[in-house]
N, C-alpha and C positions, 0 to 999 in steps of 0.2 A: 814809115811808122805808122801804125792804126791809131786812130784818136776815138775815144768814147767819152761821152758827156752825159749819159744818160741813167747814172745812178746817183742816189742822194748821200750814200754814205759808203765808204771803203773801210772794211775792217781788216786790219792786218793782224794775222794770227789765230789759228783755229784750235786752240785749246779750251778748256772749260769756259774762260772768261771771254774770248772771242765768240765762241758759239753761243753763249748766253746773249751778248750785245746783238749779234745778227739775228736771232730767233725773235727777241723782243722788239727789235726794229721792224721786221718783216711781219710780225703779229699785228703790227699797228699800221701796216699798209705802207710803210716806208721801203723804197727800193734800195738794195743794198748788195754788194759784192764783199765776199770773204775769201782771202787768199792765205795761203800757208806755203812755207817754203819745203816743207818735208813732203815726200810723195805719198805717204800714208801715216795713219795715226800710229804712234809709237805703242808697243804691247807691253807698256811698263806700269806697274802699280805704284806710281809715284806719290801723289796726293790721295789719300785713302779715307781720311775722316770727313764725314758730312755731319755738319752741325744742324740742331733743329731749326735754326732760323732759315738756313738754305732750303730745307724741305718746305718750310712755309713760303718761300719764293717759288719754288718748283710746283707748289700746289697752285699759286696764281697762275703760273705759266701753263699748267695742265700735265706736269711731268712727274707729280709724286708718287703716283700709283706705279709708274714704270721704274722709278729708282727704287722703290721699297721693294719691289718683287725681285730687283737684281741685287740688293744690299743684304747684309747681315746687321743684326742689332748689335750696338755697343754698349754693354751694360756696365762696364767699369774697368778697373785695373787692379791687378795684383803686383805688390811692390816687394822686392827683395833686396836687403843690404847684407853685403858679406854673408850671404846664404840664410840670414834670419829674415822671417817673413814680418812685414810691417802691416799696419792696418790697411784693409783693402779699401779702395777707392770705389763707390758706387755712383754711376751717372744717372741723374734723375732731374727731371724738370716738374714745376708746378702742374696739377691735373688740368689747367686750362690750356696749357700748350699743346697743340694737337700732335707734335711729333717729337720723338726722342732722338737720341744719338744713333748714328749708322756708320758702317763702313763699307765703302764701294770703291774699287780699284778706278784709278783715273781713266783707264782705257775703256771701261764700262761707262763711266760718266760721260765722256766724249762720245761714245757711240749712241747713248740716249739723247744727249743734245743734238747731235748730227742727224739723227733720225727725225727729231721733232723739228728742227729747221727745214729738213727736206719736205715736210708737209705743207710748207708755204712756197714750194717750188724753186728754192734756193740751195745749191750745193757748194760744198768748200772747193776752191780752185787750187787742187794740190799741185805742189811743185812750182808754184808761182810765188815770186819773192818781190816784196817791195824794195825797190833799189834806192830811191830818193824821192823827195817830194818839196814843193814848194806852195806857199798859199798867198792869197791876196784877200781883199775886202769881200769878194763875192764866192770864192771857193778855193778848192786846193787841186794842184796839178800833181799828179803821182806818176812815177815811172815804175813800171812793172817788167819783170823778166819771167817768161814762161818757161815749162821744161825743156822746149827745144833751145833756149836761149835768145830767143826772139824778145824785142822790147816793145811795149806798149805804153802810150801816154793815156792817163785816164784822168778825166776832170770830173770832180766830186764836190758835193757841197761841204762834207765833213769828212775828218779821216780819225779813226779810232785806233790807237796802237795798243794791241793785246798781245804783243809780239815777244813777251818774255824778258828775262834778266838782261839780255844783250840788245834791247829793243832799238831798231833802226829809227822807229819814230822819235823815241826819247832822245837819241843823239842828233836827230834832224832838228828838233825843237831846242837843242842846246841847253837841255835841263841838266841841273846839277844832280849827282846821285851820291851823296855823302852817306858815310858810314864806315864801316870796317869788315873785317873777316875773321872767322875763328880758324885758330891754328889746327884744331883737330879735324881729321878726315873719317868718314864712315863708309862702311859697307852697307849695301842694301841688297836684299835677295827677296824673291818671291819664292817660298819654299814650304814644303810639307813636314811636320813631325808628328811622332807617334805618342806624345803625352795625353794626359787625361785632363788637362786644364778645362774647366767648365767653358762651354762656347759662349762667345760674346764678351770675353773678357781679355783685355790686353795684359801683357806682362812686361814690367820693367824691373830688371835684375841689375845691381850695380855692385861694385867693388871699390871700397875706399882705402886710400893709404893711411899711414900713422898719423898723418896732419888732418885726416878727414876729407881730403880731395878726392874725386871720383878719377880712378885710372883705368876703369873697364866698365863696360856697360852693354847691355843687350836689351833691346826694345823690340816687342812682338805684337803686332796689330793683326787682328783677325781678319781674314778675308774670306768671301765665299767659296765653299768647298770644304770638305773635311779635313780637319787638321792643317788647314793652309794659313799662312801668315806672311806679312810684309815685315821683315825683319831689318832692323839696323844695329849696327855694332862698330866698334873702333877698328881701324884699318891697321893691319900689320906692317911694319916696315916695308916688306918686299912688295908691297901693293901702294905704297904712298905715291900720289902724284906731285909732291913737293919737287919744285925746281921745273915742272913742266904745267903749272896752272894754266888752265884756259881761261884766261880773264879776258882776252881780246883787249880791245883798247880803252874799255871803262873800268878795268880793275875789279869787276864784279865776279869774283871767282865762286860761282853758286850753280848748284845743280849736278847732274850727272857728269861724269868725265869719261874721255875715252881712255883707251888701253885695257890691259889684261884686267878682266873682272874677277871677284873672289870665286874660288871654287868650292866643291862641296867640303873638301878638307878644311878650308878656312872658316867655313861657318861651323862645321862640327866641332872645331877647336874651340870656338868661343861658347857654344852650347856644353860642352864638356867642362868648361871653367864655370859658367854662369847659370846654367839652367837648374831651377830648383829640384827637377827630378831628371833622372837619367833619360835622354831622348835622342833619336837618330834623325838627322836631317836627310830629306830625299825629294824626289819630285821637283827638283828646281826648274822654275820657268826662266828667270833672268837673274843677273847679279850685275851690280855696278859699284863704283866708288863715287861718293857724294861729298861735295864741299859745301859750305854754308857762309853766306855773308849776312850782313844786315845794313840795308840801305834805303833811303827814300828820296824821291824827287823834291826839288824845291816848289814846284807847282804843278798840278795835274793837267794842265793844258795850256794852250796858247792860242788865242783867236778860235779857228776852226779845227784844230787838232787836239786830240786829248790822248792821254795814257791811262791804262787800267791794268790791275793785276801786277804781276811781276815786272811789267815795264815800269810801274810807278813805285813798287815797294818790294823788298826781299827779305827774309828773316828766318830764323830757325823754325823748323817743322813743329815745334813744341806746341801741343794743344790742338794740331789742325787747324790752323788759323788762315793760312795763306792763300789756298784756292777759293775757300769760302768767302774771305775778304775781298778778293778779286771779283768772284760772282755778283757780289753786292755792290762793287764798283760799276760793273756793267749795267746792273739792275737800276741803279741810280741814275746813270747817264742816258740809258736808251730811251726813257719816256720823255726826258728834257728835248733830246736831240728831235725825236719824233713831233714834239710840239713846235720846235723851232723850224722844222722843215715846212711845215704850214705857213704860208705866206701871211704874215700880219697876225699870228695867233699867239706867239709867245712874248713875254715881257723881254726888253733887250738884256736884261740882267739874269734871265733864267740860267743860261748856260753857265755863268760865272758861279753860280751856287754849287756846281759839282765840285769844284776844289774847295769851296768853303765848307761843304759837308763832309767830304771823303778824305781830305787830306789829313784832318785831325783823328779821323779814324785810323788812318794808316800808320800815323805817328804813335798812336796808342799801342796798335799792335805790335809793331816793330820793338818798342820799348818793352812791353809786357813780355813777348816771347823771348827776347835776350835775357831778361831777368830770370825767367823761368828757366831757360837752358843753363844759366850759370848757377842759379841758387837752388833750383828745384821747384816744381809746382807746389809741392807740400809745404814749402815755406812761404807762400803768399800771404800777405797780412790780411787779405780779406777774410771775412767769415766764408765758411763753406758754402753756404746757399747762394751768396753773391758771387762767390768764384765760379760756381757751376753755371749760373746765368750768363756771366760774361763770357766764359769759354763757349756756351751756346750760342753767342752772339745775339742774345735776346735783350741786352742792354745797350745796343749800338742805337744812337739817336743823334738828333740834329738840332737840339735847343741852341737858340742863338743865330741860327741860320738866317740868311737874308729873305728867304721866302717862306719862313713860318713866323706866326704871330709870337710875341714876347710869352715865355711859359707861364709867367705869373705864378700865384701861390694856390694851394688846394690840394685835395687828394685826387687820385687816379691819374691816368696819362695826361700828360700836358703837351701842347704844340711841340713838334720836334720828337715827340716819343713814338716807339712802334705801337700800331693799333692792335690790341691784344684780341685773340679770338675769343669765343665763348659760344655756349651750347643753348638749346631751348627754345629757339625762335620759332615761332609757329605762324601760320598764314591761313587765309579762308579756304583753301584747297588742298594743300599737301597734307596727307594723314600721318606725317612723322616731323619731329622737330628738325631744324635746320642749324648750321653752325653760321658765324657771323661771316667767316671766310667763304662759305657757300654762296652768301648775299653779295660779297664783293667780288667774286671771280669773274672774269671777263668784263669787269667794268673799269673804267680808268679813275677819273676824278668823282668822288662821291661826297654829297652833302647828306648826312645822316643826321635826321631830326628826332631826337628823344622827346617824346611827349609832343601831343598836338596843341599848339597854344595859338592865340589869336595873331593874325597877320601872317598866315601861312601863305596865303596867294602872293603877298608883296615879297616875302622872303624867297618864293621860288623864282618869281620873276626877276628878282635882282640877281640870283644864281645864274640864270640862263643869260641874261643880258651882259653879266659881268665876265662870263667865260665864253661867249659866243656859242652858247648850248652845248659845251662840252662838260659840265658838271651834272651828273645824274643826281636825282634826289630820291632817298628812300626815308620812309616814316617808321619809327620804333616806338611802340606803345608800351606802357607800364603793364605788370602782370594781371592787373585786375580789371584791364580793358576788355570789352567784349567785342564780338565780330561786327555788330552793327555800328558801334562806336568807330571801330578800325576803318571800316567802308567810308564813314562819314569823314574821318581824319585825312584820308587820303585822296579826297575828292576836291578838286580846285574849282574855283569860280566859274571856269569854262566848261566843267564837267570832265576834264581829263583826270584819269586815275593815276596816283602815285602808288608804287609798290609800298604795302604796309606789312609790318611783321610785329608780333607781340613777343615782349620779353617774357615768356610764360614762366620761367624758372628764377627770374630775377637776377640772372648771371650778368647781364650786360650793365644793369644799373649797379650792382655790385663791383664789377670789375672797372667799370669807367667812372664810378662814383658820380652817378647822374641821379639826382634826386628831384631836380625840377627841370622844366624844358631848357634843352640844349642843343646846339648846333655843333656837329663834329664834321669838319672837313677832312676827308681821308685820301691821301695821294695816291697816285697809281702804284707806287712802290710800298703801300701799306704803312705810311707814316702819317701822324697827325699833323696837318698845315695849321688848323685853327680850332679852337674850343670856345665856343660864344654862348655865355649864359648870363642873361636870357639871350636868345637868338636875336640879332639885330642887323636889318639889312645893310645899314650903313657901314657897320664894322665887317660884315661879308664882303662888301665890295671893295672896301679897303684891302683886305686879305688878298683877294683875288686878283687885284691890281698888281700884286707883286709877282704873279706867276703867268697871267695872260696879258697880251697886249690891250691897252685901253680901248674900249669900244670895238674889241675883235667880234667879227660878225659869223653868220652860220657859214 
């Protein structure tokens, strides 16, 4: 049996979540192997909705342009009940949010992420399955089986289970997966139709019985290509998988089921019943029967082993929350593991913050999607603007996390909140304004100083000493600052120049409610770790001590 000990992290599962984790680890220089039991990517448009927050994540990763060029915009949804048109839902976000809603087939999402990972010299090991693992205080010993059936023992520092609803990693950790399953089954199909529905709009058509219960439904999500949609609809009795549920030993009847898939006649029958306009289905690429469960683990990891995505939480596809939530799981965990891999760099409790931050998010998503699946999103009690921001995942936050400062009172984003983007930042050289996300891109931990006050040198020195020089410092000046003042503000006592930007339109001050000198610590995942006003070196050191090891060196 072969033995390998030369990788920091093994990622099990090469869907969007595992590919995100591997790419973020490799981008930070962490050695990583990623394995998947399937011999090739599946050509199925399973998860298709891309939320604005995911596009912000992809912006930081360097993927946003590729995704937008492959996707189609999601502008809203037409709703029909018993043939009667209901008020249309339009998807919109505040003007300062850089991206809108999009639709992208999962096979395209995986292709883009796979190609991005390849730029770091790492490829998915297809047809390779994680069979078992055991961990100790120093690492994880994993047993892999390759396409030929030969087994390999791999010694790694951490294991990430991104291996889906029937996760081997979750089972190996002995995590509970409490929840239930919906009795209904659905047909899925990637199909074309010849109607004249405006491009970029989804369709939801329902029929209700005399008691008001939904007894027939058609949901169509636009895909790239003229007239192409990912459709879902209730399963006729002859296609039901009841009695042969592929729930494995964990009871998680979730996802695509084997057996005969729907045929064109099955899909056409639903369109004939529910389509608001006569239409014909053609050009079918694939079909399947789909079952839905709602479950979440009791914890997101144990020791050196973690779960993310469907391995940690499964729920109805309402609002396209699942894949996007899983991508943010990986986004949250990857930077923490990367810091923990550096000997003596991470605070001992840093990795525990993954469960503290992400499990409450998973619980909320599972609960909300189940409510929406049963009661309908249109019956959500939140006001429309809040509902839209929540569906866009722009309200996900980590207030109360052990690695962010107490949120406190006041206007603007607080510690644990998403750091919003803004426009109109200018510098002494570029002849065009920048976005804040342009400034943050390819940076990890950032100390953003709004307003240049006294004690800059001491604050910068504290930032470097408390983080082992891992905290980059940028200066943001008020709109009325001139170039000469900017140059002076960014010059330390030893002559070193700090990056300086002017908030020329006042957007940063408005969105961050910054009216006086304030220090913002922005984490690698784009969330605020601390907000210090006035900037105080001692308070900054106390915050950084929760993330970095005390006295971590260069």
